[in-house]
PLY file of the C-alpha trace (Angstrom):
ply
format ascii 1.0
element vertex 76
property float x
property float y
property float z
element edge 75
property int vertex1
property int vertex2
end_header
-13.29 -5.52 33.08
-13.38 -7.18 29.67
-11.30 -9.86 28.08
-7.67 -8.65 27.86
-7.14 -10.30 24.48
-10.21 -8.69 22.94
-9.12 -5.30 24.26
-5.65 -5.86 22.81
-7.10 -6.84 19.44
-9.35 -3.77 19.42
-6.35 -1.50 20.07
-4.49 -3.08 17.15
-7.55 -2.64 14.94
-7.68 1.03 15.91
-4.02 1.47 14.97
-4.61 -0.32 11.64
-7.53 2.00 10.83
-5.37 5.01 11.63
-2.62 3.62 9.40
-5.14 3.18 6.58
-6.13 6.84 6.88
-2.52 8.00 6.84
-1.74 5.92 3.75
-4.87 7.17 2.01
-3.77 10.75 2.68
-0.33 9.96 1.25
-1.94 8.46 -1.85
-4.14 11.51 -2.41
-1.29 13.97 -1.90
0.95 12.05 -4.29
-1.77 11.75 -6.94
-2.37 15.50 -6.78
1.38 16.18 -6.58
0.86 18.25 -3.44
2.58 18.61 -0.11
5.87 16.79 -0.57
6.89 17.74 2.98
3.52 16.56 4.26
3.97 13.24 2.47
7.37 12.80 4.09
5.88 13.53 7.52
2.97 11.17 6.93
5.36 8.41 5.90
7.20 8.83 9.21
3.85 8.49 11.00
2.95 5.42 8.91
6.25 3.73 9.69
5.72 4.39 13.40
2.25 2.84 13.23
3.60 -0.20 11.38
6.26 -0.59 14.06
3.62 -0.44 16.79
1.48 -3.05 15.07
4.44 -5.33 14.48
5.54 -5.12 18.09
2.08 -5.38 19.62
1.04 -8.32 17.44
4.15 -10.32 18.28
2.95 -13.31 20.29
5.27 -12.47 23.15
3.40 -9.18 23.66
-0.09 -10.66 23.94
-1.78 -9.85 27.23
-1.77 -12.49 29.93
-5.00 -12.94 31.80
-7.49 -15.41 33.15
-8.58 -16.31 29.59
-5.06 -17.17 28.41
-6.13 -20.67 27.31
-8.31 -19.07 24.64
-5.34 -17.77 22.71
-2.14 -19.38 23.99
-1.62 -23.00 22.92
1.13 -23.34 25.56
-1.49 -23.04 28.30
-3.55 -25.98 27.04
0 1
1 2
2 3
3 4
4 5
5 6
6 7
7 8
8 9
9 10
10 11
11 12
12 13
13 14
14 15
15 16
16 17
17 18
18 19
19 20
20 21
21 22
22 23
23 24
24 25
25 26
26 27
27 28
28 29
29 30
30 31
31 32
32 33
33 34
34 35
35 36
36 37
37 38
38 39
39 40
40 41
41 42
42 43
43 44
44 45
45 46
46 47
47 48
48 49
49 50
50 51
51 52
52 53
53 54
54 55
55 56
56 57
57 58
58 59
59 60
60 61
61 62
62 63
63 64
64 65
65 66
66 67
67 68
68 69
69 70
70 71
71 72
72 73
73 74
74 75
């Protein structure tokens, strides 16, 4: 099993990349003045992804593991 913090960071990176793709799609659709309903749906998805990132990157939600001292100053 790997480092819990690194796994957590990778998951957040994956969500951020997905968010980037969603926002790029919104940008393209708006520029081409296409799919207003699709844009609305994509914005709902984007807001959900932002909420996930915000929650998961809150320090209280960091994983606790044997390597806690690497990322939690309270454990020093």
